[in-house]
Backbone as XML, in Angstrom:
<?xml version="1.0"?>
<chain id="A" units="angstrom">
  <residue number="1" name="UNK">
    <atom name="N" x="-21.563" y="9.211" z="-76.957"/>
    <atom name="CA" x="-20.687" y="8.292" z="-76.249"/>
    <atom name="C" x="-19.242" y="8.448" z="-76.733"/>
  </residue>
  <residue number="2" name="UNK">
    <atom name="N" x="-19.060" y="8.664" z="-78.050"/>
    <atom name="CA" x="-17.713" y="8.825" z="-78.586"/>
    <atom name="C" x="-17.017" y="10.033" z="-77.945"/>
  </residue>
  <residue number="3" name="UNK">
    <atom name="N" x="-17.767" y="11.126" z="-77.805"/>
    <atom name="CA" x="-17.217" y="12.328" z="-77.170"/>
    <atom name="C" x="-16.811" y="12.043" z="-75.726"/>
  </residue>
  <residue number="4" name="UNK">
    <atom name="N" x="-17.631" y="11.322" z="-75.008"/>
    <atom name="CA" x="-17.346" y="10.995" z="-73.598"/>
    <atom name="C" x="-16.063" y="10.175" z="-73.464"/>
  </residue>
  <residue number="5" name="UNK">
    <atom name="N" x="-15.862" y="9.223" z="-74.344"/>
    <atom name="CA" x="-14.664" y="8.388" z="-74.318"/>
    <atom name="C" x="-13.419" y="9.214" z="-74.655"/>
  </residue>
  <residue number="6" name="UNK">
    <atom name="N" x="-13.507" y="10.026" z="-75.700"/>
    <atom name="CA" x="-12.364" y="10.862" z="-76.088"/>
    <atom name="C" x="-12.034" y="11.854" z="-74.979"/>
  </residue>
  <residue number="7" name="UNK">
    <atom name="N" x="-13.060" y="12.470" z="-74.395"/>
    <atom name="CA" x="-12.839" y="13.404" z="-73.301"/>
    <atom name="C" x="-12.150" y="12.722" z="-72.124"/>
  </residue>
  <residue number="8" name="UNK">
    <atom name="N" x="-12.617" y="11.541" z="-71.744"/>
    <atom name="CA" x="-12.030" y="10.809" z="-70.621"/>
    <atom name="C" x="-10.565" y="10.471" z="-70.896"/>
  </residue>
  <residue number="9" name="UNK">
    <atom name="N" x="-10.259" y="10.068" z="-72.114"/>
    <atom name="CA" x="-8.878" y="9.737" z="-72.469"/>
    <atom name="C" x="-7.986" y="10.973" z="-72.376"/>
  </residue>
  <residue number="10" name="UNK">
    <atom name="N" x="-8.427" y="12.070" z="-72.974"/>
    <atom name="CA" x="-7.613" y="13.288" z="-72.972"/>
    <atom name="C" x="-7.468" y="13.897" z="-71.576"/>
  </residue>
  <residue number="11" name="UNK">
    <atom name="N" x="-8.562" y="13.951" z="-70.828"/>
    <atom name="CA" x="-8.511" y="14.527" z="-69.486"/>
    <atom name="C" x="-7.667" y="13.674" z="-68.552"/>
  </residue>
  <residue number="12" name="UNK">
    <atom name="N" x="-7.835" y="12.370" z="-68.617"/>
    <atom name="CA" x="-7.055" y="11.498" z="-67.734"/>
    <atom name="C" x="-5.580" y="11.508" z="-68.120"/>
  </residue>
  <residue number="13" name="UNK">
    <atom name="N" x="-5.287" y="11.596" z="-69.407"/>
    <atom name="CA" x="-3.903" y="11.692" z="-69.858"/>
    <atom name="C" x="-3.237" y="12.926" z="-69.260"/>
  </residue>
  <residue number="14" name="UNK">
    <atom name="N" x="-3.900" y="14.075" z="-69.430"/>
    <atom name="CA" x="-3.337" y="15.339" z="-68.967"/>
    <atom name="C" x="-3.174" y="15.369" z="-67.458"/>
  </residue>
  <residue number="15" name="UNK">
    <atom name="N" x="-4.223" y="15.042" z="-66.743"/>
    <atom name="CA" x="-4.156" y="15.095" z="-65.280"/>
    <atom name="C" x="-3.175" y="14.088" z="-64.698"/>
  </residue>
  <residue number="16" name="UNK">
    <atom name="N" x="-3.187" y="12.874" z="-65.197"/>
    <atom name="CA" x="-2.280" y="11.866" z="-64.641"/>
    <atom name="C" x="-0.827" y="12.195" z="-64.968"/>
  </residue>
  <residue number="17" name="UNK">
    <atom name="N" x="-0.567" y="12.765" z="-66.144"/>
    <atom name="CA" x="0.795" y="13.140" z="-66.506"/>
    <atom name="C" x="1.331" y="14.226" z="-65.571"/>
  </residue>
  <residue number="18" name="UNK">
    <atom name="N" x="0.544" y="15.265" z="-65.373"/>
    <atom name="CA" x="0.983" y="16.378" z="-64.535"/>
    <atom name="C" x="1.032" y="15.977" z="-63.061"/>
  </residue>
  <residue number="19" name="UNK">
    <atom name="N" x="0.010" y="15.298" z="-62.582"/>
    <atom name="CA" x="-0.021" y="14.916" z="-61.162"/>
    <atom name="C" x="1.069" y="13.903" z="-60.821"/>
  </residue>
  <residue number="20" name="UNK">
    <atom name="N" x="1.317" y="12.949" z="-61.687"/>
    <atom name="CA" x="2.372" y="11.979" z="-61.398"/>
    <atom name="C" x="3.739" y="12.644" z="-61.393"/>
  </residue>
  <residue number="21" name="UNK">
    <atom name="N" x="3.936" y="13.648" z="-62.254"/>
    <atom name="CA" x="5.198" y="14.394" z="-62.240"/>
    <atom name="C" x="5.353" y="15.135" z="-60.924"/>
  </residue>
  <residue number="22" name="UNK">
    <atom name="N" x="4.291" y="15.792" z="-60.494"/>
    <atom name="CA" x="4.353" y="16.557" z="-59.251"/>
    <atom name="C" x="4.608" y="15.655" z="-58.038"/>
  </residue>
  <residue number="23" name="UNK">
    <atom name="N" x="3.848" y="14.578" z="-57.937"/>
    <atom name="CA" x="3.998" y="13.679" z="-56.783"/>
    <atom name="C" x="5.367" y="13.003" z="-56.802"/>
  </residue>
  <residue number="24" name="UNK">
    <atom name="N" x="5.853" y="12.634" z="-57.968"/>
    <atom name="CA" x="7.188" y="12.047" z="-58.065"/>
    <atom name="C" x="8.239" y="13.058" z="-57.618"/>
  </residue>
  <residue number="25" name="UNK">
    <atom name="N" x="8.104" y="14.289" z="-58.066"/>
    <atom name="CA" x="9.055" y="15.327" z="-57.668"/>
    <atom name="C" x="9.011" y="15.567" z="-56.158"/>
  </residue>
  <residue number="26" name="UNK">
    <atom name="N" x="7.827" y="15.646" z="-55.587"/>
    <atom name="CA" x="7.688" y="15.863" z="-54.149"/>
    <atom name="C" x="8.310" y="14.705" z="-53.370"/>
  </residue>
  <residue number="27" name="UNK">
    <atom name="N" x="8.165" y="13.500" z="-53.856"/>
    <atom name="CA" x="8.677" y="12.322" z="-53.146"/>
    <atom name="C" x="10.175" y="12.112" z="-53.301"/>
  </residue>
  <residue number="28" name="UNK">
    <atom name="N" x="10.736" y="12.366" z="-54.482"/>
    <atom name="CA" x="12.161" y="12.048" z="-54.681"/>
    <atom name="C" x="13.015" y="13.236" z="-55.090"/>
  </residue>
  <residue number="29" name="UNK">
    <atom name="N" x="12.410" y="14.373" z="-55.396"/>
    <atom name="CA" x="13.187" y="15.541" z="-55.808"/>
    <atom name="C" x="13.793" y="15.346" z="-57.192"/>
  </residue>
  <residue number="30" name="UNK">
    <atom name="N" x="14.934" y="15.972" z="-57.402"/>
    <atom name="CA" x="15.593" y="15.896" z="-58.706"/>
    <atom name="C" x="16.559" y="14.712" z="-58.747"/>
  </residue>
  <residue number="31" name="UNK">
    <atom name="N" x="15.997" y="13.558" z="-58.737"/>
    <atom name="CA" x="16.734" y="12.283" z="-58.792"/>
    <atom name="C" x="17.299" y="12.105" z="-60.197"/>
  </residue>
  <residue number="32" name="UNK">
    <atom name="N" x="18.485" y="11.485" z="-60.322"/>
    <atom name="CA" x="19.055" y="11.267" z="-61.666"/>
    <atom name="C" x="18.138" y="10.486" z="-62.613"/>
  </residue>
  <residue number="33" name="UNK">
    <atom name="N" x="17.328" y="9.591" z="-62.072"/>
    <atom name="CA" x="16.415" y="8.798" z="-62.910"/>
    <atom name="C" x="14.974" y="9.299" z="-62.777"/>
  </residue>
  <residue number="34" name="UNK">
    <atom name="N" x="14.819" y="10.603" z="-62.559"/>
    <atom name="CA" x="13.488" y="11.181" z="-62.338"/>
    <atom name="C" x="12.511" y="10.825" z="-63.455"/>
  </residue>
  <residue number="35" name="UNK">
    <atom name="N" x="12.931" y="11.010" z="-64.697"/>
    <atom name="CA" x="12.011" y="10.786" z="-65.823"/>
    <atom name="C" x="11.560" y="9.333" z="-65.879"/>
  </residue>
  <residue number="36" name="UNK">
    <atom name="N" x="12.458" y="8.396" z="-65.665"/>
    <atom name="CA" x="12.089" y="6.981" z="-65.687"/>
    <atom name="C" x="11.115" y="6.621" z="-64.578"/>
  </residue>
  <residue number="37" name="UNK">
    <atom name="N" x="11.365" y="7.136" z="-63.382"/>
    <atom name="CA" x="10.472" y="6.880" z="-62.246"/>
    <atom name="C" x="9.115" y="7.532" z="-62.491"/>
  </residue>
  <residue number="38" name="UNK">
    <atom name="N" x="9.153" y="8.761" z="-63.011"/>
    <atom name="CA" x="7.913" y="9.473" z="-63.312"/>
    <atom name="C" x="7.095" y="8.725" z="-64.361"/>
  </residue>
  <residue number="39" name="UNK">
    <atom name="N" x="7.732" y="8.268" z="-65.435"/>
    <atom name="CA" x="7.007" y="7.560" z="-66.493"/>
    <atom name="C" x="6.398" y="6.257" z="-65.973"/>
  </residue>
  <residue number="40" name="UNK">
    <atom name="N" x="7.094" y="5.591" z="-65.075"/>
    <atom name="CA" x="6.544" y="4.374" z="-64.469"/>
    <atom name="C" x="5.291" y="4.718" z="-63.653"/>
  </residue>
  <residue number="41" name="UNK">
    <atom name="N" x="5.390" y="5.780" z="-62.850"/>
    <atom name="CA" x="4.238" y="6.210" z="-62.055"/>
    <atom name="C" x="3.079" y="6.620" z="-62.957"/>
  </residue>
  <residue number="42" name="UNK">
    <atom name="N" x="3.382" y="7.330" z="-64.041"/>
    <atom name="CA" x="2.336" y="7.771" z="-64.949"/>
    <atom name="C" x="1.650" y="6.589" z="-65.640"/>
  </residue>
  <residue number="43" name="UNK">
    <atom name="N" x="2.440" y="5.594" z="-66.060"/>
    <atom name="CA" x="1.845" y="4.422" z="-66.712"/>
    <atom name="C" x="0.908" y="3.660" z="-65.784"/>
  </residue>
  <residue number="44" name="UNK">
    <atom name="N" x="1.186" y="3.711" z="-64.492"/>
    <atom name="CA" x="0.282" y="3.080" z="-63.529"/>
    <atom name="C" x="-0.945" y="3.954" z="-63.259"/>
  </residue>
  <residue number="45" name="UNK">
    <atom name="N" x="-0.758" y="5.266" z="-63.298"/>
    <atom name="CA" x="-1.846" y="6.187" z="-62.955"/>
    <atom name="C" x="-2.840" y="6.405" z="-64.085"/>
  </residue>
  <residue number="46" name="UNK">
    <atom name="N" x="-2.371" y="6.419" z="-65.327"/>
    <atom name="CA" x="-3.262" y="6.781" z="-66.432"/>
    <atom name="C" x="-4.470" y="5.850" z="-66.580"/>
  </residue>
  <residue number="47" name="UNK">
    <atom name="N" x="-4.311" y="4.535" z="-66.556"/>
    <atom name="CA" x="-5.504" y="3.686" z="-66.694"/>
    <atom name="C" x="-6.531" y="3.924" z="-65.583"/>
  </residue>
  <residue number="48" name="UNK">
    <atom name="N" x="-6.040" y="4.084" z="-64.355"/>
    <atom name="CA" x="-6.962" y="4.345" z="-63.253"/>
    <atom name="C" x="-7.665" y="5.682" z="-63.451"/>
  </residue>
  <residue number="49" name="UNK">
    <atom name="N" x="-6.912" y="6.697" z="-63.844"/>
    <atom name="CA" x="-7.500" y="8.019" z="-64.079"/>
    <atom name="C" x="-8.513" y="7.969" z="-65.219"/>
  </residue>
  <residue number="50" name="UNK">
    <atom name="N" x="-8.227" y="7.190" z="-66.249"/>
    <atom name="CA" x="-9.156" y="7.061" z="-67.374"/>
    <atom name="C" x="-10.484" y="6.455" z="-66.956"/>
  </residue>
  <residue number="51" name="UNK">
    <atom name="N" x="-10.425" y="5.405" z="-66.182"/>
    <atom name="CA" x="-11.654" y="4.754" z="-65.709"/>
    <atom name="C" x="-12.439" y="5.693" z="-64.801"/>
  </residue>
  <residue number="52" name="UNK">
    <atom name="N" x="-11.726" y="6.367" z="-63.899"/>
    <atom name="CA" x="-12.388" y="7.298" z="-62.985"/>
    <atom name="C" x="-13.029" y="8.444" z="-63.766"/>
  </residue>
  <residue number="53" name="UNK">
    <atom name="N" x="-12.319" y="9.004" z="-64.741"/>
    <atom name="CA" x="-12.861" y="10.105" z="-65.538"/>
    <atom name="C" x="-14.086" y="9.660" z="-66.328"/>
  </residue>
  <residue number="54" name="UNK">
    <atom name="N" x="-14.043" y="8.469" z="-66.882"/>
    <atom name="CA" x="-15.170" y="7.976" z="-67.672"/>
    <atom name="C" x="-16.399" y="7.753" z="-66.795"/>
  </residue>
  <residue number="55" name="UNK">
    <atom name="N" x="-16.199" y="7.164" z="-65.630"/>
    <atom name="CA" x="-17.329" y="6.845" z="-64.745"/>
    <atom name="C" x="-17.884" y="8.088" z="-64.064"/>
  </residue>
  <residue number="56" name="UNK">
    <atom name="N" x="-16.994" y="8.947" z="-63.557"/>
    <atom name="CA" x="-17.459" y="10.099" z="-62.781"/>
    <atom name="C" x="-17.765" y="11.327" z="-63.637"/>
  </residue>
  <residue number="57" name="UNK">
    <atom name="N" x="-17.352" y="11.314" z="-64.898"/>
    <atom name="CA" x="-17.529" y="12.476" z="-65.764"/>
    <atom name="C" x="-18.938" y="13.032" z="-65.817"/>
  </residue>
  <residue number="58" name="UNK">
    <atom name="N" x="-19.961" y="12.221" z="-66.101"/>
    <atom name="CA" x="-21.322" y="12.759" z="-66.180"/>
    <atom name="C" x="-21.791" y="13.376" z="-64.854"/>
  </residue>
  <residue number="59" name="UNK">
    <atom name="N" x="-21.483" y="12.739" z="-63.743"/>
    <atom name="CA" x="-21.874" y="13.266" z="-62.435"/>
    <atom name="C" x="-21.186" y="14.600" z="-62.162"/>
  </residue>
  <residue number="60" name="UNK">
    <atom name="N" x="-19.878" y="14.669" z="-62.422"/>
    <atom name="CA" x="-19.120" y="15.894" z="-62.183"/>
    <atom name="C" x="-19.628" y="17.017" z="-63.094"/>
  </residue>
  <residue number="61" name="UNK">
    <atom name="N" x="-19.955" y="16.672" z="-64.330"/>
    <atom name="CA" x="-20.493" y="17.670" z="-65.259"/>
    <atom name="C" x="-21.806" y="18.248" z="-64.719"/>
  </residue>
  <residue number="62" name="UNK">
    <atom name="N" x="-22.707" y="17.399" z="-64.257"/>
    <atom name="CA" x="-23.982" y="17.857" z="-63.700"/>
    <atom name="C" x="-23.758" y="18.698" z="-62.444"/>
  </residue>
  <residue number="63" name="UNK">
    <atom name="N" x="-22.858" y="18.253" z="-61.584"/>
    <atom name="CA" x="-22.562" y="18.986" z="-60.359"/>
    <atom name="C" x="-22.003" y="20.370" z="-60.678"/>
  </residue>
  <residue number="64" name="UNK">
    <atom name="N" x="-21.088" y="20.449" z="-61.625"/>
    <atom name="CA" x="-20.516" y="21.735" z="-62.017"/>
    <atom name="C" x="-21.597" y="22.660" z="-62.586"/>
  </residue>
  <residue number="65" name="UNK">
    <atom name="N" x="-22.500" y="22.092" z="-63.352"/>
    <atom name="CA" x="-23.595" y="22.880" z="-63.905"/>
    <atom name="C" x="-24.476" y="23.448" z="-62.796"/>
  </residue>
  <residue number="66" name="UNK">
    <atom name="N" x="-24.816" y="22.629" z="-61.808"/>
    <atom name="CA" x="-25.634" y="23.083" z="-60.681"/>
    <atom name="C" x="-24.945" y="24.179" z="-59.879"/>
  </residue>
  <residue number="67" name="UNK">
    <atom name="N" x="-23.664" y="24.004" z="-59.634"/>
    <atom name="CA" x="-22.895" y="25.004" z="-58.896"/>
    <atom name="C" x="-22.838" y="26.318" z="-59.668"/>
  </residue>
  <residue number="68" name="UNK">
    <atom name="N" x="-22.585" y="26.228" z="-60.973"/>
    <atom name="CA" x="-22.503" y="27.427" z="-61.809"/>
    <atom name="C" x="-23.820" y="28.178" z="-61.840"/>
  </residue>
  <residue number="69" name="UNK">
    <atom name="N" x="-24.933" y="27.471" z="-61.813"/>
    <atom name="CA" x="-26.248" y="28.126" z="-61.808"/>
    <atom name="C" x="-26.465" y="28.927" z="-60.524"/>
  </residue>
  <residue number="70" name="UNK">
    <atom name="N" x="-25.904" y="28.466" z="-59.422"/>
    <atom name="CA" x="-26.120" y="29.116" z="-58.124"/>
    <atom name="C" x="-25.156" y="30.268" z="-57.877"/>
  </residue>
  <residue number="71" name="UNK">
    <atom name="N" x="-24.096" y="30.350" z="-58.664"/>
    <atom name="CA" x="-23.123" y="31.424" z="-58.448"/>
    <atom name="C" x="-23.557" y="32.676" z="-59.186"/>
  </residue>
</chain>
């Protein structure tokens, strides 16, 4: 369980940080306050991403394993 929690935290941190940067850039471009807007978006996204990663992680892991076996 400890591994699952740490994995969810790290994966959600990484994905939400990168995705929020990308979506912020696509929406506003190189705005003078880009970093502030991005950090606000990231702070809203990370908790949601963490919960989603924790809940869906075991299912996604099993699905990936099944797909890999068939390839």
